[in-house]
C-alpha positions in Angstrom: -18.9 36.8 -28.0 -15.6 35.1 -29.2 -14.5 34.6 -25.5 -17.9 32.9 -24.7 -17.3 30.6 -27.8 -13.7 29.8 -26.8 -14.8 29.1 -23.2 -17.6 26.8 -24.4 -15.1 24.9 -26.7 -12.6 24.6 -23.7 -15.4 23.1 -21.6 -16.3 20.7 -24.3 -12.7 19.6 -24.7 -12.5 19.0 -20.9 -15.7 17.0 -20.9 -14.5 14.8 -23.7 -11.1 14.2 -21.8 -13.0 13.3 -18.7 -15.1 10.8 -20.6 -12.1 9.1 -22.3 -11.2 5.9 -20.6 -8.0 5.6 -18.6 -7.6 2.1 -19.8 -9.4 -0.6 -21.9 -9.6 -4.3 -21.2 -7.8 -6.4 -23.8 -8.2 -10.1 -23.1 -7.1 -10.5 -19.4 -5.1 -7.3 -19.4 -5.8 -3.6 -18.9 -4.0 -1.3 -21.5 -3.5 2.4 -20.5 -5.1 4.8 -22.9 -2.7 7.8 -23.4 -4.2 11.4 -23.5 -5.2 12.4 -27.0 -6.1 8.8 -28.1 -9.7 8.6 -29.0 -11.3 5.1 -28.7 -13.2 3.7 -31.6 -15.4 0.7 -32.3 -13.1 -1.9 -33.7 -13.6 -2.1 -37.5 -13.1 -5.9 -37.7 -13.5 -8.8 -35.6 -9.6 -9.3 -35.5 -9.2 -6.0 -33.7 -9.8 -6.1 -29.9 -9.2 -2.4 -29.4 -8.9 0.6 -31.8 -8.0 4.3 -31.5 -7.2 7.3 -33.5 -4.6 10.0 -32.6 -4.7 12.5 -35.4 -3.3 15.9 -35.0 -2.1 18.9 -37.0 1.0 16.7 -37.7 -1.2 14.2 -39.6 -3.2 11.0 -39.0 -2.2 8.3 -36.8 -4.2 5.1 -36.0 -3.7 2.4 -33.3 -5.1 -1.1 -33.2 -4.6 -4.1 -31.1 -5.1 -7.5 -32.9 -5.5 -10.9 -31.4 -5.8 -14.1 -33.6 -6.1 -16.8 -30.8 -3.5 -19.1 -29.2 -1.9 -20.3 -32.4 -3.1 -17.7 -34.9 -1.5 -14.8 -36.7 1.8 -16.4 -37.7 5.1 -16.2 -36.1 6.8 -12.9 -35.0 9.3 -13.2 -37.8 6.6 -14.0 -40.5 4.8 -10.8 -39.5 7.9 -8.7 -39.6 8.7 -10.0 -43.1 5.1 -9.3 -44.2 5.2 -5.7 -42.8 8.6 -5.0 -44.3 7.3 -6.2 -47.7 4.7 -3.4 -47.7 7.4 -0.6 -47.3 9.7 0.9 -49.9 12.3 3.6 -49.4 12.5 6.8 -51.5 14.5 4.9 -54.2 11.9 2.2 -54.4 14.0 -0.4 -52.5 12.7 -2.6 -49.7 13.0 -1.1 -46.2 14.9 -3.0 -43.6 12.9 -3.0 -40.2 14.4 -2.0 -37.0 13.8 -4.8 -34.5 14.2 -4.7 -30.7 13.5 -7.4 -28.2 12.4 -6.6 -24.6 9.6 -7.4 -22.0 6.5 -5.7 -20.9 4.6 -7.0 -17.8 6.9 -9.9 -17.6 6.2 -11.1 -21.1 8.4 -11.1 -24.1 7.8 -8.1 -26.6 9.3 -7.5 -30.0 9.3 -3.9 -31.2 9.2 -3.3 -34.9 9.8 0.1 -36.7 9.3 0.8 -40.4 9.4 4.0 -42.3 8.9 4.9 -46.0 6.2 4.5 -48.7 3.7 2.3 -47.0 1.1 0.1 -48.9 -0.8 -1.3 -45.9 -2.7 -4.6 -46.5 -3.5 -7.9 -45.1 -1.2 -10.1 -47.3 2.5 -10.1 -48.2 3.7 -7.3 -50.6 2.5 -3.9 -51.3 -1.3 -3.5 -51.6 -1.4 -0.8 -54.2 0.9 2.2 -54.7 1.0 3.1 -51.1 1.5 6.5 -49.4 4.9 8.3 -49.0 6.2 9.5 -45.6 4.5 6.8 -43.5 5.5 5.0 -40.4 4.5 1.7 -38.8 5.4 0.8 -35.2 4.5 -2.6 -33.9 4.7 -4.3 -30.5 4.1 -8.0 -30.6 3.5 -9.2 -27.0 3.8 -12.9 -26.4 1.0 -13.6 -23.9 -0.2 -17.0 -22.6 -3.4 -16.5 -24.6 -1.4 -15.9 -27.9 0.3 -12.9 -29.4 -1.0 -9.5 -29.0 -0.2 -7.2 -32.0 -0.2 -3.5 -31.0 0.1 -1.4 -34.2 0.6 2.4 -34.6 0.6 3.7 -38.2 0.1 6.7 -40.3 1.9 10.0 -41.3 5.5 9.9 -40.1 5.3 13.0 -38.1 2.1 12.0 -36.3 3.5 8.5 -35.5 6.7 10.0 -34.2 4.7 12.3 -32.0 2.8 9.2 -30.6 5.6 6.8 -30.3 6.5 7.5 -26.7 2.8 7.1 -25.7 2.5 3.9 -27.7 5.4 2.4 -26.0 4.2 3.6 -22.6 0.8 2.0 -23.3 2.2 -1.4 -24.2 4.8 -1.2 -21.3 2.1 -0.2 -18.8 -0.2 -3.2 -19.5 -1.4 -4.8 -16.2 -3.3 -8.0 -15.4 -7.0 -7.1 -15.1 -8.7 -7.8 -11.7 
């Protein structure tokens, strides 16, 4: 009986993987969806795509934001805002790791923050926050305005998804 139950669960898992999209359309681009990322209905109109990638390592969430051609603030304003939401173990501000590059021929800024994270919309901590958290952001400067790809959650879960996150952003292709 246990073997039958395990086989049924394995079949359900394969069926779920077969139904998961290989890519999602975001504006005029196709974004690859890594294995293990579960698409969700975006929870706000600012999100153009949303996923979860939880595991036994903890929870991790992914969202893609677009605020229009001139919306969302500058890249540096956003880096400053995200950094203001993080504190280290001693309660001091965290300095973000910032890296410039390109993806699909467009400029991209990669941002990494780790520590106590009080995620919110505005500047500064939004409450006490949670310890051992990470935020990874890719700001892709497109002709239609910046796309903000964010991966956040428990540090171990984010670390496990960071390669897939970078691959997804770097694998962006123009939609047909």
